[in-house]
N, CA and C atoms as a LAMMPS dump frame, in Angstrom:
ITEM: TIMESTEP
0
ITEM: NUMBER OF ATOMS
615
ITEM: BOX BOUNDS ff ff ff
-5.0000000000000000e+02 5.0000000000000000e+02
-5.0000000000000000e+02 5.0000000000000000e+02
-5.0000000000000000e+02 5.0000000000000000e+02
ITEM: ATOMS id mol type element x y z
1 1 1 N 446.362 -32.642 9.047
2 1 2 C 446.643 -31.376 9.727
3 1 3 C 448.117 -31.031 9.583
4 2 1 N 448.419 -29.787 9.184
5 2 2 C 449.799 -29.333 9.111
6 2 3 C 449.98 -28.141 10.037
7 3 1 N 451.206 -27.883 10.404
8 3 2 C 451.502 -26.819 11.34
9 3 3 C 451.352 -25.449 10.696
10 4 1 N 450.843 -24.481 11.446
11 4 2 C 450.845 -23.108 10.946
12 4 3 C 452.239 -22.528 11.042
13 5 1 N 452.512 -21.504 10.257
14 5 2 C 453.773 -20.793 10.39
15 5 3 C 453.688 -19.944 11.645
16 6 1 N 454.632 -20.154 12.56
17 6 2 C 454.647 -19.372 13.779
18 6 3 C 455.49 -18.129 13.574
19 7 1 N 455.085 -17.043 14.156
20 7 2 C 455.875 -15.821 14.047
21 7 3 C 455.178 -14.689 14.757
22 8 1 N 455.874 -13.593 14.904
23 8 2 C 455.299 -12.442 15.574
24 8 3 C 454.368 -11.698 14.631
25 9 1 N 453.373 -11.011 15.181
26 9 2 C 452.514 -10.2 14.329
27 9 3 C 453.341 -9.156 13.592
28 10 1 N 452.874 -8.779 12.402
29 10 2 C 453.584 -7.778 11.614
30 10 3 C 453.418 -6.419 12.296
31 11 1 N 454.532 -5.778 12.574
32 11 2 C 454.515 -4.46 13.195
33 11 3 C 455.103 -3.467 12.203
34 12 1 N 454.34 -2.405 11.906
35 12 2 C 454.82 -1.41 10.963
36 12 3 C 455.867 -0.53 11.64
37 13 1 N 457 -0.332 10.964
38 13 2 C 458.08 0.488 11.486
39 13 3 C 458.103 1.835 10.774
40 14 1 N 458.532 2.849 11.493
41 14 2 C 458.857 4.104 10.824
42 14 3 C 460.036 3.85 9.902
43 15 1 N 460.131 4.64 8.846
44 15 2 C 461.196 4.435 7.863
45 15 3 C 462.57 4.576 8.493
46 16 1 N 462.734 5.558 9.395
47 16 2 C 464.048 5.742 10.014
48 16 3 C 464.38 4.6 10.952
49 17 1 N 463.379 4.074 11.643
50 17 2 C 463.606 2.94 12.533
51 17 3 C 463.998 1.704 11.741
52 18 1 N 463.34 1.496 10.599
53 18 2 C 463.666 0.346 9.755
54 18 3 C 465.085 0.457 9.221
55 19 1 N 465.48 1.666 8.812
56 19 2 C 466.846 1.849 8.32
57 19 3 C 467.866 1.57 9.415
58 20 1 N 467.601 2.079 10.616
59 20 2 C 468.522 1.835 11.733
60 20 3 C 468.63 0.347 12.053
61 21 1 N 467.484 -0.352 12.026
62 21 2 C 467.507 -1.788 12.323
63 21 3 C 468.371 -2.527 11.301
64 22 1 N 468.193 -2.21 10.037
65 22 2 C 468.979 -2.889 9.003
66 22 3 C 470.459 -2.559 9.129
67 23 1 N 470.785 -1.311 9.46
68 23 2 C 472.187 -0.935 9.647
69 23 3 C 472.795 -1.676 10.828
70 24 1 N 472.038 -1.782 11.91
71 24 2 C 472.537 -2.496 13.094
72 24 3 C 472.776 -3.967 12.78
73 25 1 N 471.819 -4.605 12.114
74 25 2 C 471.96 -6.026 11.811
75 25 3 C 473.116 -6.279 10.842
76 26 1 N 473.278 -5.402 9.858
77 26 2 C 474.387 -5.552 8.917
78 26 3 C 475.724 -5.396 9.641
79 27 1 N 475.804 -4.396 10.542
80 27 2 C 477.041 -4.183 11.294
81 27 3 C 477.331 -5.361 12.213
82 28 1 N 476.303 -5.86 12.895
83 28 2 C 476.505 -6.988 13.808
84 28 3 C 476.956 -8.229 13.055
85 29 1 N 476.331 -8.506 11.915
86 29 2 C 476.711 -9.679 11.141
87 29 3 C 478.158 -9.578 10.667
88 30 1 N 478.549 -8.387 10.221
89 30 2 C 479.923 -8.202 9.751
90 30 3 C 480.918 -8.361 10.901
91 31 1 N 480.651 -7.724 12.036
92 31 2 C 481.566 -7.794 13.165
93 31 3 C 481.649 -9.205 13.745
94 32 1 N 480.514 -9.866 13.862
95 32 2 C 480.526 -11.245 14.36
96 32 3 C 481.353 -12.131 13.433
97 33 1 N 481.223 -11.906 12.122
98 33 2 C 481.99 -12.703 11.168
99 33 3 C 483.483 -12.433 11.251
100 34 1 N 483.858 -11.179 11.52
101 34 2 C 485.271 -10.808 11.567
102 34 3 C 485.943 -11.196 12.885
103 35 1 N 485.241 -11.004 14.009
104 35 2 C 485.869 -11.144 15.331
105 35 3 C 485.339 -12.318 16.144
106 36 1 N 484.255 -12.933 15.663
107 36 2 C 483.597 -13.93 16.492
108 36 3 C 482.627 -13.259 17.437
109 37 1 N 481.609 -13.988 17.844
110 37 2 C 480.559 -13.417 18.685
111 37 3 C 481.118 -12.885 19.995
112 38 1 N 482.027 -13.625 20.627
113 38 2 C 482.548 -13.221 21.937
114 38 3 C 483.447 -12.003 21.852
115 39 1 N 483.956 -11.677 20.666
116 39 2 C 484.875 -10.557 20.516
117 39 3 C 484.213 -9.245 20.167
118 40 1 N 482.892 -9.196 20.224
119 40 2 C 482.148 -7.99 19.833
120 40 3 C 481.271 -7.541 20.997
121 41 1 N 481.277 -6.238 21.274
122 41 2 C 480.401 -5.675 22.303
123 41 3 C 479.253 -4.924 21.644
124 42 1 N 478.245 -4.635 22.445
125 42 2 C 477.135 -3.83 21.936
126 42 3 C 477.627 -2.441 21.521
127 43 1 N 478.588 -1.882 22.261
128 43 2 C 479.145 -0.583 21.885
129 43 3 C 479.825 -0.651 20.521
130 44 1 N 480.518 -1.779 20.246
131 44 2 C 481.143 -1.957 18.933
132 44 3 C 480.092 -1.905 17.829
133 45 1 N 478.978 -2.571 18.062
134 45 2 C 477.924 -2.628 17.045
135 45 3 C 477.323 -1.249 16.824
136 46 1 N 477.059 -0.531 17.919
137 46 2 C 476.49 0.813 17.79
138 46 3 C 477.417 1.721 16.988
139 47 1 N 478.714 1.653 17.292
140 47 2 C 479.673 2.502 16.586
141 47 3 C 479.738 2.144 15.109
142 48 1 N 479.788 0.843 14.81
143 48 2 C 479.895 0.406 13.416
144 48 3 C 478.637 0.74 12.625
145 49 1 N 477.488 0.726 13.29
146 49 2 C 476.216 1.021 12.608
147 49 3 C 475.934 2.518 12.526
148 50 1 N 476.66 3.295 13.322
149 50 2 C 476.421 4.728 13.323
150 50 3 C 475.124 5.123 14.005
151 51 1 N 474.749 4.372 15.043
152 51 2 C 473.535 4.705 15.799
153 51 3 C 473.917 4.924 17.259
154 52 1 N 473.066 5.602 17.981
155 52 2 C 473.305 5.826 19.391
156 52 3 C 473.139 4.551 20.205
157 53 1 N 473.845 4.509 21.333
158 53 2 C 473.742 3.32 22.193
159 53 3 C 472.309 3.133 22.692
160 54 1 N 471.648 4.242 23.008
161 54 2 C 470.27 4.132 23.479
162 54 3 C 469.36 3.518 22.436
163 55 1 N 469.549 3.915 21.178
164 55 2 C 468.757 3.348 20.08
165 55 3 C 468.984 1.848 19.981
166 56 1 N 470.245 1.439 20.083
167 56 2 C 470.58 0.011 19.977
168 56 3 C 469.971 -0.788 21.117
169 57 1 N 470.138 -0.311 22.349
170 57 2 C 469.657 -1.071 23.505
171 57 3 C 468.139 -1.099 23.58
172 58 1 N 467.48 -0.015 23.152
173 58 2 C 466.015 -0.026 23.157
174 58 3 C 465.467 -1.068 22.196
175 59 1 N 466.157 -1.249 21.072
176 59 2 C 465.642 -2.169 20.057
177 59 3 C 466.027 -3.627 20.34
178 60 1 N 467.245 -3.862 20.816
179 60 2 C 467.731 -5.247 20.917
180 60 3 C 468.099 -5.691 22.33
181 61 1 N 468.182 -4.814 23.274
182 61 2 C 468.428 -5.108 24.689
183 61 3 C 469.854 -5.597 24.959
184 62 1 N 470.284 -6.651 24.246
185 62 2 C 471.621 -7.216 24.469
186 62 3 C 472.052 -7.983 23.228
187 63 1 N 473.234 -8.601 23.289
188 63 2 C 473.723 -9.351 22.128
189 63 3 C 472.832 -10.545 21.814
190 64 1 N 472.183 -11.091 22.828
191 64 2 C 471.255 -12.191 22.584
192 64 3 C 470.117 -11.756 21.687
193 65 1 N 469.607 -10.527 21.901
194 65 2 C 468.556 -10.008 21.036
195 65 3 C 469.029 -9.809 19.612
196 66 1 N 470.285 -9.373 19.454
197 66 2 C 470.859 -9.256 18.11
198 66 3 C 470.942 -10.623 17.446
199 67 1 N 471.381 -11.625 18.204
200 67 2 C 471.504 -12.974 17.649
201 67 3 C 470.159 -13.505 17.191
202 68 1 N 469.12 -13.304 17.998
203 68 2 C 467.77 -13.757 17.623
204 68 3 C 467.335 -13.107 16.32
205 69 1 N 467.586 -11.793 16.203
206 69 2 C 467.175 -11.077 14.988
207 69 3 C 467.954 -11.551 13.766
208 70 1 N 469.247 -11.794 13.918
209 70 2 C 470.05 -12.263 12.793
210 70 3 C 469.644 -13.671 12.358
211 71 1 N 469.219 -14.481 13.31
212 71 2 C 468.843 -15.854 12.994
213 71 3 C 467.442 -15.957 12.389
214 72 1 N 466.638 -14.928 12.561
215 72 2 C 465.224 -15.015 12.208
216 72 3 C 465.001 -15.479 10.769
217 73 1 N 465.645 -14.841 9.807
218 73 2 C 465.418 -15.186 8.408
219 73 3 C 465.915 -16.588 8.101
220 74 1 N 467.037 -16.97 8.668
221 74 2 C 467.585 -18.309 8.435
222 74 3 C 466.666 -19.378 9.018
223 75 1 N 466.1 -19.094 10.187
224 75 2 C 465.174 -20.041 10.8
225 75 3 C 463.895 -20.162 9.979
226 76 1 N 463.426 -19.067 9.431
227 76 2 C 462.207 -19.104 8.626
228 76 3 C 462.4 -19.965 7.373
229 77 1 N 463.6 -19.94 6.804
230 77 2 C 463.875 -20.78 5.638
231 77 3 C 463.731 -22.256 5.998
232 78 1 N 464.28 -22.661 7.137
233 78 2 C 464.144 -24.047 7.582
234 78 3 C 462.697 -24.376 7.902
235 79 1 N 462.002 -23.46 8.565
236 79 2 C 460.598 -23.692 8.886
237 79 3 C 459.767 -23.91 7.631
238 80 1 N 460.045 -23.135 6.594
239 80 2 C 459.274 -23.274 5.357
240 80 3 C 459.514 -24.628 4.708
241 81 1 N 460.741 -25.118 4.766
242 81 2 C 461.024 -26.459 4.24
243 81 3 C 460.279 -27.526 5.038
244 82 1 N 460.176 -27.335 6.343
245 82 2 C 459.446 -28.286 7.182
246 82 3 C 457.951 -28.285 6.867
247 83 1 N 457.428 -27.114 6.519
248 83 2 C 455.994 -26.979 6.275
249 83 3 C 455.581 -27.357 4.862
250 84 1 N 456.427 -27.045 3.891
251 84 2 C 455.999 -27.194 2.498
252 84 3 C 457.073 -27.75 1.581
253 85 1 N 458.211 -28.172 2.117
254 85 2 C 459.271 -28.733 1.291
255 85 3 C 459.031 -30.195 0.974
256 86 1 N 459.948 -30.797 0.245
257 86 2 C 459.798 -32.215 -0.104
258 86 3 C 459.998 -33.107 1.11
259 87 1 N 459.376 -34.292 1.125
260 87 2 C 459.597 -35.227 2.211
261 87 3 C 461.015 -35.81 2.118
262 88 1 N 461.579 -36.318 3.201
263 88 2 C 460.917 -36.533 4.491
264 88 3 C 460.882 -35.32 5.415
265 89 1 N 461.631 -34.245 5.126
266 89 2 C 461.577 -33.081 6.012
267 89 3 C 460.208 -32.422 5.932
268 90 1 N 459.667 -32.3 4.728
269 90 2 C 458.348 -31.716 4.551
270 90 3 C 457.253 -32.759 4.608
271 91 1 N 456.011 -32.361 4.381
272 91 2 C 454.869 -33.282 4.46
273 91 3 C 454.98 -34.419 3.447
274 92 1 N 454.35 -35.542 3.805
275 92 2 C 454.297 -36.674 2.888
276 92 3 C 455.008 -37.906 3.378
277 93 1 N 455.838 -37.765 4.419
278 93 2 C 456.541 -38.918 5.001
279 93 3 C 455.871 -39.292 6.322
280 94 1 N 456.165 -40.498 6.801
281 94 2 C 455.672 -40.928 8.112
282 94 3 C 456.323 -40.088 9.212
283 95 1 N 455.712 -40.064 10.407
284 95 2 C 456.202 -39.174 11.466
285 95 3 C 457.657 -39.388 11.871
286 96 1 N 458.082 -40.639 12.047
287 96 2 C 459.447 -40.879 12.525
288 96 3 C 460.486 -40.444 11.495
289 97 1 N 460.357 -40.82 10.218
290 97 2 C 461.31 -40.287 9.236
291 97 3 C 461.319 -38.76 9.163
292 98 1 N 460.17 -38.137 9.364
293 98 2 C 460.137 -36.67 9.362
294 98 3 C 460.894 -36.106 10.56
295 99 1 N 460.749 -36.73 11.717
296 99 2 C 461.489 -36.28 12.897
297 99 3 C 462.99 -36.455 12.701
298 100 1 N 463.386 -37.59 12.135
299 100 2 C 464.803 -37.825 11.869
300 100 3 C 465.326 -36.775 10.883
301 101 1 N 464.547 -36.472 9.856
302 101 2 C 464.956 -35.465 8.873
303 101 3 C 465.081 -34.092 9.535
304 102 1 N 464.18 -33.775 10.479
305 102 2 C 464.283 -32.51 11.198
306 102 3 C 465.569 -32.46 12.005
307 103 1 N 465.88 -33.536 12.725
308 103 2 C 467.109 -33.573 13.525
309 103 3 C 468.324 -33.354 12.628
310 104 1 N 468.371 -34.036 11.495
311 104 2 C 469.497 -33.889 10.58
312 104 3 C 469.594 -32.467 10.045
313 105 1 N 468.448 -31.884 9.656
314 105 2 C 468.443 -30.521 9.118
315 105 3 C 468.835 -29.51 10.188
316 106 1 N 468.376 -29.737 11.418
317 106 2 C 468.695 -28.784 12.481
318 106 3 C 470.162 -28.867 12.878
319 107 1 N 470.724 -30.053 12.868
320 107 2 C 472.157 -30.186 13.136
321 107 3 C 472.977 -29.454 12.07
322 108 1 N 472.558 -29.549 10.82
323 108 2 C 473.247 -28.81 9.761
324 108 3 C 473.102 -27.299 9.975
325 109 1 N 471.924 -26.878 10.408
326 109 2 C 471.702 -25.468 10.726
327 109 3 C 472.662 -25.015 11.827
328 110 1 N 472.822 -25.839 12.862
329 110 2 C 473.734 -25.502 13.952
330 110 3 C 475.182 -25.468 13.48
331 111 1 N 475.549 -26.355 12.577
332 111 2 C 476.915 -26.347 12.066
333 111 3 C 477.245 -24.99 11.445
334 112 1 N 476.267 -24.372 10.802
335 112 2 C 476.489 -23.091 10.123
336 112 3 C 476.388 -21.898 11.066
337 113 1 N 475.584 -22.008 12.122
338 113 2 C 475.273 -20.834 12.944
339 113 3 C 475.434 -21.108 14.443
340 114 1 N 476.336 -21.988 14.82
341 114 2 C 476.394 -22.454 16.207
342 114 3 C 476.601 -21.309 17.197
343 115 1 N 477.551 -20.411 16.929
344 115 2 C 477.836 -19.345 17.894
345 115 3 C 476.641 -18.42 18.085
346 116 1 N 475.959 -18.093 16.986
347 116 2 C 474.786 -17.222 17.094
348 116 3 C 473.659 -17.91 17.864
349 117 1 N 473.402 -19.18 17.558
350 117 2 C 472.337 -19.899 18.265
351 117 3 C 472.682 -20.026 19.743
352 118 1 N 473.955 -20.322 20.042
353 118 2 C 474.373 -20.436 21.438
354 118 3 C 474.148 -19.125 22.173
355 119 1 N 474.503 -18.006 21.553
356 119 2 C 474.285 -16.709 22.19
357 119 3 C 472.804 -16.456 22.404
358 120 1 N 471.984 -16.755 21.404
359 120 2 C 470.544 -16.501 21.525
360 120 3 C 469.914 -17.354 22.621
361 121 1 N 470.483 -18.541 22.874
362 121 2 C 469.905 -19.472 23.847
363 121 3 C 470.405 -19.261 25.268
364 122 1 N 471.542 -18.567 25.426
365 122 2 C 472.159 -18.474 26.755
366 122 3 C 472.334 -17.032 27.236
367 123 1 N 471.791 -16.057 26.504
368 123 2 C 471.974 -14.657 26.882
369 123 3 C 471.346 -14.347 28.244
370 124 1 N 470.313 -15.087 28.61
371 124 2 C 469.644 -14.917 29.9
372 124 3 C 469.085 -16.271 30.313
373 125 1 N 468.857 -16.479 31.619
374 125 2 C 468.288 -17.756 32.05
375 125 3 C 466.976 -18.057 31.335
376 126 1 N 466.886 -19.255 30.772
377 126 2 C 465.664 -19.671 30.088
378 126 3 C 465.459 -19.059 28.729
379 127 1 N 466.468 -18.359 28.197
380 127 2 C 466.295 -17.682 26.902
381 127 3 C 465.936 -18.667 25.794
382 128 1 N 466.534 -19.855 25.821
383 128 2 C 466.274 -20.844 24.767
384 128 3 C 464.795 -21.175 24.659
385 129 1 N 464.103 -21.196 25.785
386 129 2 C 462.71 -21.628 25.803
387 129 3 C 461.729 -20.525 25.427
388 130 1 N 462.218 -19.299 25.293
389 130 2 C 461.316 -18.174 25.076
390 130 3 C 461.303 -17.666 23.639
391 131 1 N 462.137 -18.199 22.775
392 131 2 C 462.154 -17.696 21.404
393 131 3 C 460.983 -18.262 20.605
394 132 1 N 460.549 -17.498 19.607
395 132 2 C 459.497 -17.991 18.726
396 132 3 C 459.933 -19.221 17.96
397 133 1 N 461.223 -19.28 17.613
398 133 2 C 461.723 -20.447 16.881
399 133 3 C 461.591 -21.705 17.731
400 134 1 N 461.927 -21.612 19.02
401 134 2 C 461.808 -22.793 19.883
402 134 3 C 460.359 -23.26 19.964
403 135 1 N 459.433 -22.312 20.03
404 135 2 C 458.015 -22.691 20.066
405 135 3 C 457.635 -23.446 18.796
406 136 1 N 458.177 -23.02 17.664
407 136 2 C 457.889 -23.708 16.402
408 136 3 C 458.488 -25.108 16.405
409 137 1 N 459.785 -25.226 16.756
410 137 2 C 460.406 -26.568 16.783
411 137 3 C 459.633 -27.495 17.727
412 138 1 N 459.232 -26.965 18.88
413 138 2 C 458.535 -27.8 19.867
414 138 3 C 457.181 -28.262 19.332
415 139 1 N 456.443 -27.371 18.701
416 139 2 C 455.13 -27.758 18.166
417 139 3 C 455.294 -28.819 17.08
418 140 1 N 456.298 -28.643 16.237
419 140 2 C 456.552 -29.6 15.164
420 140 3 C 456.883 -30.98 15.742
421 141 1 N 457.816 -31.026 16.704
422 141 2 C 458.215 -32.31 17.291
423 141 3 C 457.057 -32.945 18.057
424 142 1 N 456.33 -32.136 18.799
425 142 2 C 455.207 -32.68 19.558
426 142 3 C 454.137 -33.265 18.631
427 143 1 N 453.843 -32.558 17.551
428 143 2 C 452.854 -33.024 16.583
429 143 3 C 453.257 -34.371 15.978
430 144 1 N 454.517 -34.492 15.566
431 144 2 C 454.963 -35.73 14.93
432 144 3 C 455.068 -36.876 15.936
433 145 1 N 455.497 -36.588 17.154
434 145 2 C 455.542 -37.637 18.181
435 145 3 C 454.13 -38.125 18.5
436 146 1 N 453.199 -37.211 18.57
437 146 2 C 451.81 -37.593 18.815
438 146 3 C 451.275 -38.446 17.665
439 147 1 N 451.588 -38.06 16.419
440 147 2 C 451.164 -38.844 15.26
441 147 3 C 451.796 -40.238 15.271
442 148 1 N 452.988 -40.351 15.835
443 148 2 C 453.664 -41.647 15.908
444 148 3 C 453.105 -42.526 17.022
445 149 1 N 452.236 -41.961 17.861
446 149 2 C 451.644 -42.731 18.947
447 149 3 C 452.423 -42.686 20.241
448 150 1 N 453.39 -41.782 20.356
449 150 2 C 454.184 -41.701 21.576
450 150 3 C 453.366 -41.064 22.691
451 151 1 N 453.404 -41.636 23.899
452 151 2 C 452.721 -41.001 25.025
453 151 3 C 453.497 -39.774 25.5
454 152 1 N 452.793 -38.848 26.143
455 152 2 C 453.419 -37.652 26.713
456 152 3 C 454.301 -36.953 25.672
457 153 1 N 453.698 -36.656 24.534
458 153 2 C 454.461 -36.092 23.42
459 153 3 C 455.097 -34.758 23.773
460 154 1 N 454.467 -33.964 24.641
461 154 2 C 455.042 -32.681 25.038
462 154 3 C 456.397 -32.874 25.714
463 155 1 N 456.43 -33.774 26.689
464 155 2 C 457.684 -34.002 27.407
465 155 3 C 458.745 -34.584 26.485
466 156 1 N 458.357 -35.511 25.626
467 156 2 C 459.331 -36.129 24.728
468 156 3 C 459.872 -35.121 23.711
469 157 1 N 459.025 -34.198 23.289
470 157 2 C 459.507 -33.132 22.41
471 157 3 C 460.541 -32.279 23.139
472 158 1 N 460.292 -31.982 24.412
473 158 2 C 461.25 -31.207 25.196
474 158 3 C 462.575 -31.95 25.352
475 159 1 N 462.509 -33.255 25.565
476 159 2 C 463.73 -34.06 25.699
477 159 3 C 464.547 -33.996 24.412
478 160 1 N 463.881 -34.156 23.277
479 160 2 C 464.586 -34.125 22
480 160 3 C 465.22 -32.758 21.763
481 161 1 N 464.495 -31.69 22.038
482 161 2 C 465.032 -30.354 21.795
483 161 3 C 466.138 -30 22.779
484 162 1 N 466.089 -30.55 23.993
485 162 2 C 467.2 -30.344 24.927
486 162 3 C 468.481 -30.953 24.366
487 163 1 N 468.356 -32.107 23.713
488 163 2 C 469.529 -32.735 23.089
489 163 3 C 470.045 -31.916 21.918
490 164 1 N 469.187 -31.094 21.322
491 164 2 C 469.582 -30.276 20.176
492 164 3 C 469.946 -28.848 20.582
493 165 1 N 470.034 -28.568 21.875
494 165 2 C 470.445 -27.227 22.285
495 165 3 C 471.865 -26.965 21.795
496 166 1 N 472.149 -25.72 21.499
497 166 2 C 473.467 -25.368 20.962
498 166 3 C 474.576 -25.725 21.941
499 167 1 N 474.338 -25.528 23.225
500 167 2 C 475.36 -25.844 24.227
501 167 3 C 475.671 -27.331 24.239
502 168 1 N 474.625 -28.159 24.163
503 168 2 C 474.84 -29.606 24.169
504 168 3 C 475.538 -30.065 22.897
505 169 1 N 475.091 -29.561 21.762
506 169 2 C 475.696 -29.962 20.496
507 169 3 C 477.148 -29.498 20.421
508 170 1 N 477.439 -28.306 20.906
509 170 2 C 478.835 -27.846 20.922
510 170 3 C 479.701 -28.754 21.789
511 171 1 N 479.171 -29.174 22.925
512 171 2 C 479.917 -30.088 23.795
513 171 3 C 480.242 -31.383 23.057
514 172 1 N 479.248 -31.952 22.392
515 172 2 C 479.484 -33.199 21.665
516 172 3 C 480.474 -33.012 20.53
517 173 1 N 480.326 -31.911 19.779
518 173 2 C 481.158 -31.712 18.592
519 173 3 C 482.579 -31.273 18.936
520 174 1 N 482.71 -30.373 19.908
521 174 2 C 484.022 -29.787 20.187
522 174 3 C 484.736 -30.439 21.357
523 175 1 N 484.035 -30.683 22.458
524 175 2 C 484.692 -31.264 23.635
525 175 3 C 484.896 -32.766 23.478
526 176 1 N 483.857 -33.466 23.022
527 176 2 C 483.958 -34.918 22.839
528 176 3 C 484.434 -35.294 21.437
529 177 1 N 484.491 -34.303 20.549
530 177 2 C 484.98 -34.484 19.179
531 177 3 C 484.213 -35.57 18.417
532 178 1 N 482.894 -35.58 18.623
533 178 2 C 482.052 -36.485 17.846
534 178 3 C 481.912 -35.927 16.426
535 179 1 N 481.967 -36.785 15.424
536 179 2 C 481.798 -36.3 14.06
537 179 3 C 480.315 -36.081 13.772
538 180 1 N 480.045 -35.191 12.822
539 180 2 C 478.668 -34.779 12.535
540 180 3 C 477.804 -35.95 12.102
541 181 1 N 478.336 -36.82 11.252
542 181 2 C 477.544 -37.944 10.752
543 181 3 C 477.204 -38.916 11.863
544 182 1 N 478.186 -39.212 12.713
545 182 2 C 477.927 -40.132 13.817
546 182 3 C 476.93 -39.568 14.805
547 183 1 N 477.023 -38.265 15.081
548 183 2 C 476.08 -37.635 15.996
549 183 3 C 474.669 -37.674 15.434
550 184 1 N 474.528 -37.392 14.137
551 184 2 C 473.201 -37.44 13.511
552 184 3 C 472.618 -38.846 13.599
553 185 1 N 473.452 -39.867 13.389
554 185 2 C 472.975 -41.241 13.485
555 185 3 C 472.542 -41.605 14.891
556 186 1 N 473.313 -41.182 15.891
557 186 2 C 472.954 -41.48 17.283
558 186 3 C 471.653 -40.793 17.676
559 187 1 N 471.471 -39.55 17.233
560 187 2 C 470.235 -38.844 17.57
561 187 3 C 469.038 -39.392 16.796
562 188 1 N 469.279 -39.972 15.629
563 188 2 C 468.187 -40.65 14.923
564 188 3 C 467.691 -41.831 15.74
565 189 1 N 468.612 -42.534 16.41
566 189 2 C 468.209 -43.641 17.282
567 189 3 C 467.419 -43.119 18.484
568 190 1 N 467.8 -41.953 18.991
569 190 2 C 467.05 -41.339 20.092
570 190 3 C 465.627 -41.01 19.649
571 191 1 N 465.49 -40.492 18.431
572 191 2 C 464.155 -40.2 17.894
573 191 3 C 463.298 -41.459 17.874
574 192 1 N 463.862 -42.559 17.395
575 192 2 C 463.109 -43.815 17.326
576 192 3 C 462.674 -44.261 18.711
577 193 1 N 463.558 -44.095 19.704
578 193 2 C 463.217 -44.486 21.073
579 193 3 C 462.106 -43.595 21.636
580 194 1 N 462.201 -42.303 21.395
581 194 2 C 461.192 -41.375 21.907
582 194 3 C 459.834 -41.59 21.253
583 195 1 N 459.826 -42.069 20.02
584 195 2 C 458.574 -42.253 19.288
585 195 3 C 457.862 -43.557 19.635
586 196 1 N 458.511 -44.444 20.387
587 196 2 C 457.855 -45.708 20.744
588 196 3 C 456.656 -45.458 21.629
589 197 1 N 455.623 -46.264 21.412
590 197 2 C 454.419 -46.109 22.22
591 197 3 C 454.552 -46.729 23.599
592 198 1 N 455.514 -47.644 23.778
593 198 2 C 455.731 -48.254 25.09
594 198 3 C 457.187 -48.69 25.187
595 199 1 N 457.713 -48.807 26.382
596 199 2 C 459.097 -49.239 26.54
597 199 3 C 459.286 -50.65 26.016
598 200 1 N 460.489 -50.965 25.507
599 200 2 C 460.824 -52.304 25.081
600 200 3 C 461.475 -53.06 26.229
601 201 1 N 461.596 -54.356 26.098
602 201 2 C 462.251 -55.168 27.119
603 201 3 C 461.237 -55.955 27.93
604 202 1 N 461.743 -56.814 28.801
605 202 2 C 460.866 -57.671 29.605
606 202 3 C 460.238 -56.866 30.736
607 203 1 N 459.01 -57.219 31.036
608 203 2 C 458.333 -56.565 32.174
609 203 3 C 459.1 -56.864 33.435
610 204 1 N 459.311 -55.833 34.26
611 204 2 C 459.99 -56.025 35.529
612 204 3 C 461.48 -56.061 35.424
613 205 1 N 462.034 -55.974 34.187
614 205 2 C 463.491 -56.027 34.038
615 205 3 C 464.117 -54.73 34.512
């Protein structure tokens, strides 16, 4: 059994709406790159895209919605590698090596897009848990943990993804100044612990 590609149903757009969406996303990507995510307002994006504020807010609601839309294509590329790429990230490897490969690939993804992912995850309370991408990562981790024989795979998948939240990873990388390779190695050990079918150590210890 392999995971289905998760995503929203295809919605047909009017041609003018599609053009406005592409203009908004292009403007947001350019401004975020020039000023940083925190240095750009929704009004800045509307002005740079040449669209009305009402048009922008109806389509994206806030900067978090812009971040989700900008990340969508990049996330789909990673998802496709997980579904059909070479092992160990793709099918063909045992569950634990695949989980470790996912952690490594996702950390690299965060290295490239940390500010955008952080915005998408913290724009509103619980935003991280409501994105389609999070649902995909969770299903993937839960499936592999279950294949590895881990009990309560749902909860363990949530624990692993909490460790991979952009806020947590930024804290480790920037505040604690952990290097990327060392962090990936430590989280690989966490994967191995989460995948165990029973706790190690002496009974009653």
